[in-house]
C-alpha positions as CSV (number, residue, x, y, z in Angstrom):
1,M,70.1,-120.6,38.1
2,I,69.0,-123.3,40.6
3,D,71.8,-125.6,41.4
4,A,69.7,-128.3,43.0
5,P,66.2,-129.6,42.5
6,C,63.7,-127.2,43.9
7,D,61.6,-128.5,46.8
8,R,58.3,-126.5,47.1
9,R,58.9,-125.9,50.9
10,D,62.5,-124.6,50.2
11,F,61.1,-122.4,47.4
12,L,58.6,-120.7,49.7
13,R,61.0,-120.4,52.7
14,T,63.5,-118.5,50.6
15,T,60.9,-115.8,50.1
16,A,60.2,-115.0,53.8
17,G,58.1,-111.9,54.2
18,T,56.5,-112.2,50.7
19,L,53.0,-113.4,49.8
20,A,52.4,-116.8,48.2
21,L,49.6,-116.9,45.7
22,L,48.1,-120.3,44.9
23,L,46.2,-120.2,41.7
24,S,43.7,-123.0,40.9
25,E,43.4,-124.7,37.5
26,R,39.9,-123.4,37.0
27,G,40.3,-120.2,35.2
28,L,38.3,-117.0,35.4
29,A,35.6,-116.7,32.8
30,A,37.9,-114.6,30.7
31,G,40.7,-117.1,31.0
32,Q,38.8,-120.3,30.3
33,P,40.1,-121.5,26.9
34,T,37.0,-123.6,26.3
35,P,33.5,-122.3,26.6
36,D,31.0,-124.0,28.9
37,T,28.5,-124.4,26.1
38,A,28.0,-127.8,24.6
39,I,29.5,-128.4,21.1
40,V,26.7,-128.1,18.5
41,G,26.2,-130.8,15.9
42,P,26.7,-134.5,15.6
43,R,29.6,-136.2,17.3
44,V,32.9,-135.9,15.4
45,R,33.8,-139.4,14.0
46,I,37.4,-139.9,14.9
47,A,40.1,-142.5,14.1
48,V,43.1,-143.0,16.4
49,I,46.2,-144.1,14.6
50,G,48.8,-145.5,17.0
51,V,47.4,-147.2,20.1
52,G,50.4,-147.8,22.2
53,A,50.4,-146.5,25.8
54,W,49.8,-142.9,24.8
55,G,47.3,-143.8,22.1
56,R,45.3,-145.7,24.7
57,E,45.4,-142.6,26.9
58,V,43.9,-140.6,24.1
59,L,41.2,-143.2,23.6
60,G,40.3,-143.1,27.2
61,T,40.0,-139.3,27.1
62,L,37.9,-139.4,23.9
63,G,35.5,-141.6,25.8
64,R,34.8,-138.8,28.2
65,L,34.0,-136.3,25.4
66,P,30.3,-136.2,24.4
67,A,31.3,-134.5,21.1
68,A,33.6,-137.4,20.0
69,Q,32.9,-140.8,18.6
70,V,35.8,-143.2,18.0
71,V,34.9,-145.2,14.8
72,M,38.3,-146.6,14.0
73,I,41.6,-147.6,15.7
74,C,44.8,-148.5,13.9
75,D,48.1,-150.0,14.8
76,S,50.5,-152.2,12.9
77,Y,51.2,-154.2,16.1
78,E,48.3,-156.6,16.6
79,P,48.6,-157.0,20.4
80,F,48.3,-153.2,20.8
81,L,45.3,-153.2,18.5
82,R,43.6,-156.0,20.6
83,R,44.3,-154.2,23.8
84,A,42.9,-150.9,22.6
85,A,39.8,-152.6,21.3
86,T,38.7,-153.2,24.9
87,G,38.5,-149.4,25.3
88,A,36.8,-148.8,22.0
89,P,34.6,-151.9,21.4
90,Q,32.5,-150.2,18.7
91,A,35.5,-149.1,16.7
92,T,36.8,-151.0,13.7
93,G,40.4,-152.1,14.1
94,V,42.9,-152.1,11.2
95,A,46.6,-152.5,10.8
96,D,47.2,-150.4,7.7
97,Y,46.6,-146.7,8.4
98,R,45.7,-146.1,4.7
99,R,42.4,-148.0,5.3
100,V,41.5,-145.2,7.7
101,F,41.7,-142.6,4.9
102,D,39.5,-144.7,2.6
103,N,36.7,-144.7,5.1
104,R,34.3,-141.8,4.4
105,D,32.8,-142.1,7.9
106,V,36.1,-140.9,9.4
107,E,36.1,-137.1,9.7
108,A,39.2,-136.7,11.9
109,V,42.4,-138.5,12.7
110,I,44.6,-138.4,15.8
111,V,48.2,-139.2,15.0
112,A,49.7,-140.9,18.0
113,T,52.3,-143.0,16.3
114,P,56.1,-142.8,17.1
115,T,57.4,-139.3,16.3
116,P,59.6,-140.3,13.3
117,T,56.5,-141.7,11.5
118,H,54.3,-138.6,11.9
119,R,55.1,-137.1,8.5
120,D,53.6,-139.8,6.2
121,V,50.5,-140.4,8.4
122,A,49.7,-136.7,9.0
123,C,50.3,-135.6,5.4
124,E,48.3,-138.5,3.9
125,A,45.5,-137.8,6.3
126,L,45.3,-134.2,5.3
127,Q,45.5,-135.0,1.6
128,A,42.6,-137.5,2.1
129,G,40.5,-134.6,3.5
130,K,40.6,-135.5,7.2
131,H,41.0,-133.1,10.1
132,V,44.2,-133.9,11.9
133,Y,45.4,-133.7,15.5
134,C,49.1,-134.5,15.5
135,E,51.0,-135.2,18.7
136,A,54.0,-133.0,19.5
137,P,56.7,-132.7,18.4
138,L,55.3,-132.7,14.9
139,A,58.3,-134.7,13.7
140,A,61.8,-135.8,14.6
141,S,63.3,-133.6,11.9
142,I,62.7,-130.0,10.9
143,V,62.3,-131.1,7.2
144,D,59.5,-133.5,8.1
145,A,57.9,-130.9,10.5
146,R,57.9,-128.3,7.7
147,Q,56.3,-130.7,5.3
148,I,53.5,-131.5,7.7
149,A,52.9,-127.9,8.5
150,L,52.9,-126.8,4.8
151,T,50.5,-129.6,3.9
152,A,48.2,-128.4,6.7
153,L,48.3,-124.8,5.4
154,A,47.5,-126.1,2.0
155,A,44.2,-127.6,3.3
156,P,42.6,-124.5,4.9
157,K,39.1,-126.1,5.1
158,Q,40.5,-128.8,7.5
159,V,41.4,-128.3,11.1
160,F,45.0,-129.1,12.0
161,Q,46.0,-129.0,15.7
162,A,49.4,-129.7,17.2
163,G,49.4,-131.7,20.4
164,L,50.9,-129.0,22.6
165,Q,48.4,-129.5,25.5
166,G,49.7,-126.4,27.4
167,R,47.9,-124.3,24.8
168,S,44.6,-125.8,26.1
169,N,45.6,-125.9,29.8
170,A,43.1,-123.7,31.7
171,L,45.6,-123.0,34.4
172,Y,48.2,-121.7,31.9
173,A,45.6,-119.5,30.2
174,H,44.4,-118.1,33.6
175,V,47.9,-117.3,34.8
176,A,48.8,-115.8,31.4
177,Q,46.4,-113.0,32.2
178,F,48.6,-112.0,35.2
179,V,51.8,-112.5,33.3
180,K,50.6,-110.3,30.4
181,S,49.5,-107.6,32.9
182,G,53.1,-107.3,34.1
183,V,52.7,-108.9,37.5
184,L,56.2,-110.4,37.3
185,G,58.0,-107.1,36.5
186,D,61.1,-107.5,34.4
187,V,61.8,-111.2,34.0
188,A,65.5,-111.9,34.7
189,L,65.7,-115.7,34.8
190,V,63.7,-118.8,33.8
191,N,64.4,-122.3,35.2
192,A,62.6,-125.4,34.2
193,Q,63.0,-129.1,34.8
194,W,61.5,-132.5,34.2
195,N,62.6,-135.5,36.2
196,R,61.4,-139.0,36.1
197,R,63.0,-142.4,36.8
198,D,62.3,-144.2,33.6
199,S,64.7,-146.0,31.3
200,W,62.7,-145.4,28.2
201,R,63.7,-148.9,27.2
202,R,61.0,-151.5,26.5
203,V,61.2,-155.2,25.8
204,G,59.4,-156.8,22.9
205,P,58.7,-160.4,22.1
206,T,61.1,-160.4,19.1
207,P,64.3,-158.5,18.3
208,E,62.4,-156.7,15.6
209,R,59.6,-155.6,17.9
210,T,62.1,-154.6,20.6
211,E,63.8,-152.3,18.1
212,A,60.5,-150.8,17.0
213,V,59.2,-150.1,20.5
214,N,62.5,-148.4,21.4
215,W,62.1,-145.6,18.8
216,R,62.9,-143.0,21.4
217,L,66.4,-144.5,21.7
218,A,67.1,-144.7,18.0
219,A,69.6,-142.5,16.1
220,D,66.8,-140.2,14.8
221,S,65.2,-139.7,18.2
222,A,64.1,-136.2,19.1
223,G,65.6,-136.9,22.6
224,L,64.4,-135.5,25.9
225,M,64.4,-132.0,24.6
226,G,62.1,-132.9,21.7
227,E,59.8,-135.5,23.3
228,I,59.5,-133.8,26.7
229,G,61.1,-130.4,26.8
230,I,59.0,-129.1,23.9
231,H,56.0,-128.6,26.3
232,Q,57.9,-126.4,28.7
233,L,59.7,-124.6,25.9
234,D,56.3,-123.8,24.5
235,L,55.2,-122.4,27.9
236,M,58.3,-120.2,27.9
237,H,57.4,-118.9,24.5
238,T,53.8,-118.2,25.5
239,Y,54.7,-116.2,28.6
240,L,57.8,-114.5,27.2
241,D,56.2,-113.9,23.7
242,A,59.4,-114.9,21.9
243,H,61.3,-118.0,20.7
244,P,65.0,-118.6,21.8
245,T,67.7,-117.2,19.6
246,S,70.3,-119.6,20.9
247,F,70.7,-122.9,22.6
248,T,73.7,-124.3,24.4
249,G,73.4,-127.9,25.4
250,W,75.0,-130.7,27.3
251,G,73.9,-134.3,27.5
252,S,75.1,-137.6,28.9
253,V,74.2,-141.2,29.5
254,A,74.4,-141.0,33.3
255,A,71.7,-143.4,34.5
256,W,71.1,-146.1,32.0
257,R,74.5,-147.4,30.6
258,D,73.0,-150.0,28.4
259,G,74.6,-149.2,25.1
260,R,72.3,-146.3,24.2
261,T,73.6,-143.1,22.6
262,V,70.6,-140.9,23.3
263,A,71.3,-138.9,26.4
264,D,69.2,-139.8,29.5
265,T,70.3,-136.5,31.3
266,V,70.3,-133.1,29.6
267,T,70.9,-129.5,30.3
268,C,70.2,-126.7,27.9
269,G,70.7,-123.0,28.2
270,L,68.5,-120.7,26.2
271,D,68.6,-117.0,25.3
272,V,65.0,-115.6,24.9
273,R,64.9,-111.8,24.2
274,G,68.0,-111.4,26.4
275,I,66.4,-113.4,29.2
276,R,68.4,-116.4,30.3
277,A,66.6,-119.7,30.7
278,M,67.8,-123.1,31.8
279,Y,66.1,-126.4,31.1
280,R,67.2,-129.7,32.7
281,A,65.8,-133.2,32.5
282,T,66.8,-136.7,33.5
283,L,65.5,-140.2,33.3
284,G,67.7,-141.1,36.2
285,S,65.7,-139.6,39.1
286,S,62.1,-138.5,39.9
287,F,63.2,-136.1,42.6
288,G,61.7,-132.6,42.1
289,G,59.3,-133.6,39.4
290,A,58.5,-131.0,36.7
291,Y,58.1,-127.3,37.0
292,T,58.9,-124.0,35.3
293,I,59.9,-120.9,37.3
294,F,59.8,-117.3,36.0
295,Q,61.8,-115.0,38.2
296,G,60.9,-111.3,37.9
297,G,61.7,-108.1,39.7
298,S,58.2,-107.9,41.2
299,S,57.2,-111.5,41.6
300,T,58.3,-115.1,40.9
301,L,56.0,-117.6,39.3
302,L,56.3,-121.3,40.0
303,M,54.3,-123.3,37.4
304,K,53.3,-126.9,37.5
305,E,50.7,-128.5,35.2
306,S,47.8,-128.1,37.6
307,R,49.2,-125.8,40.3
308,S,50.9,-122.4,40.4
309,W,52.4,-120.2,43.0
310,L,53.0,-116.5,42.6
311,V,55.5,-115.2,45.2
312,K,55.6,-111.4,45.5
313,E,58.7,-109.4,46.4
314,A,58.3,-107.4,49.6
315,D,58.3,-104.1,47.8
316,S,56.0,-105.0,45.0
317,P,52.7,-103.1,44.7
318,L,49.2,-104.4,45.5
319,L,47.7,-105.7,42.3
320,G,43.9,-105.8,43.0
321,W,43.4,-109.5,43.1
322,E,43.5,-109.6,46.9
323,V,39.7,-109.3,47.0
324,Y,39.5,-112.8,45.6
325,A,42.1,-114.3,47.9
326,R,41.9,-116.7,50.8
327,K,44.6,-117.9,53.2
328,E,46.1,-121.3,52.3
329,T,48.6,-123.4,54.0
330,V,51.3,-124.5,51.6
331,H,53.5,-126.9,53.5
332,D,54.8,-124.9,56.5
333,E,54.0,-121.5,55.0
334,S,50.7,-119.5,55.2
335,G,50.1,-117.9,51.8
336,I,47.2,-116.3,49.9
337,A,45.2,-118.8,47.8
338,M,43.7,-117.4,44.7
339,V,40.3,-118.8,43.7
340,A,40.5,-118.6,39.9
341,D,36.7,-118.9,39.4
342,A,36.0,-116.2,42.0
343,T,33.8,-114.2,39.6
344,K,31.4,-117.1,39.1
345,L,31.4,-117.9,42.9
346,L,30.5,-114.3,43.7
347,K,27.6,-114.3,41.3
348,A,26.3,-117.5,42.8
349,G,26.3,-115.9,46.3
350,K,29.3,-118.0,47.5
351,E,32.5,-116.9,49.1
352,P,35.7,-117.3,47.1
353,G,37.6,-117.6,50.3
354,K,35.7,-120.8,51.3
355,D,34.1,-122.4,48.3
356,G,36.7,-122.4,45.6
357,A,37.9,-125.8,44.4
358,L,41.6,-126.2,43.9
359,E,41.7,-129.6,42.1
360,P,41.7,-129.6,38.3
361,E,38.2,-129.9,36.7
362,K,39.5,-130.9,33.3
363,P,43.0,-132.2,32.5
364,P,44.9,-130.6,29.6
365,L,44.5,-133.5,27.2
366,L,40.7,-133.5,27.7
367,L,40.7,-129.8,27.0
368,A,42.9,-130.1,24.0
369,L,40.7,-132.8,22.4
370,E,37.6,-130.8,23.3
371,H,39.2,-127.8,21.4
372,F,39.8,-130.1,18.5
373,T,36.2,-131.2,18.2
374,R,34.9,-127.7,18.8
375,S,37.1,-126.3,16.0
376,I,35.8,-128.9,13.6
377,R,32.1,-128.3,14.4
378,E,32.2,-124.5,15.0
379,G,35.0,-123.4,12.7
380,A,37.0,-121.9,15.6
381,A,40.8,-121.6,15.3
382,P,42.6,-124.4,17.2
383,P,44.7,-123.4,20.1
384,C,47.9,-124.5,18.4
385,G,47.8,-124.7,14.6
386,A,50.4,-125.6,12.0
387,R,52.5,-122.5,12.3
388,E,52.6,-122.6,16.1
389,G,53.3,-126.3,16.2
390,Y,56.0,-126.0,13.6
391,A,57.8,-123.1,15.5
392,S,57.7,-125.0,18.8
393,T,59.0,-128.1,17.0
394,V,61.9,-126.1,15.6
395,A,62.8,-124.8,19.0
396,A,62.7,-128.3,20.6
397,L,64.8,-129.9,17.8
398,K,67.3,-127.1,17.8
399,A,67.6,-127.6,21.6
400,N,68.1,-131.4,21.0
401,E,70.8,-130.6,18.4
402,A,72.6,-128.5,20.9
403,V,72.5,-131.2,23.5
404,R,73.5,-133.9,21.1
405,T,76.5,-131.9,19.8
406,G,77.4,-130.4,23.2
407,G,77.7,-126.9,21.7
408,R,75.9,-123.7,20.8
409,I,73.2,-123.5,18.2
410,D,72.1,-120.0,17.0
411,V,68.7,-119.6,15.5
412,Q,67.4,-116.8,13.3
413,P,63.8,-115.6,13.8
414,S,63.1,-116.6,10.2
415,E,63.8,-120.2,11.0
416,Y,60.7,-120.4,13.1
417,E,58.5,-119.2,10.2
418,L,56.9,-121.1,7.4
419,T,57.7,-119.6,4.0
């Protein structure tokens, strides 16, 4: 367990005599989750329901997708609707989401409303014959999440994708190849954190609007574990190939003592196949940012959203990737930088040690929405469907329950399944 936020320099210094492997976001051909070929067919006609801050981020991203056409935007709050209209001037704006479902021109819906409202919007969209991309967590309660997932499974001709962007992250997919090959050895410990100085409290023009905009602080909130932690819990599941069987949580209002009851600082211990994992998050400080660390007997993996470092133990064997490596200065340490698209560079007559880009080419949200449109046009399975989205939502909400009660929550494997 890390008892203090992990600085990248400190992390590398503690591994003197080992090799640091910097992996780029641009995966090898086999690891790219999205093909390079253009999506065949007319643009997918999409409606975005919920155009607050995140909904506008979704709109901006859809504007970069050649395969997407935003034809409607919806929000019950008129100022949000007006502001979003500037980013989608050709789209029709409506306040009632049911009008979206009556429009035959709309093929697909992106649900970006507050989490407690997902159930009605997503289920009605599916029942109206629309493809649905639902932000994660699927809902603020397991009962609602189950209803959404079962409704999606009852509509097999429609694409349902849960908004777990990590499933579309090219870096995560690329590194997964190394993890699955056993590069870490026996994983002994996982540590993850997410830190950001943000009160989560917003001010509206009226008391009613202030209450509505502060849904994350309401009694039915999914909390930090549900709204934020779900993404790193899902990464743990992907790399460890198992969901937690128990959660032990602690939470407190440590930074924003403004009458809220939802914890602004949380710690949660998890048991995943006998592997101990620890997750921590706070709204009180940005120090250390967000990362997930997998510590194994052969190597340790430090994952961020668009960067990853693999630090080998001194006695670990050579793995064969060294041919694609180049020296890279990471703070004060000289490590081996992995060029993840090395195969393509070699075919182009270039040198992976000199010509590999390290900056992300496509952010995870763009890839996730690209997956969504490709699944609709080509019939491909989405990276995170109803079953996967439900299971990850169960994990996050059970973790939130442990934090909220300050105790231990045991979970049976059957609880992650849809029956």
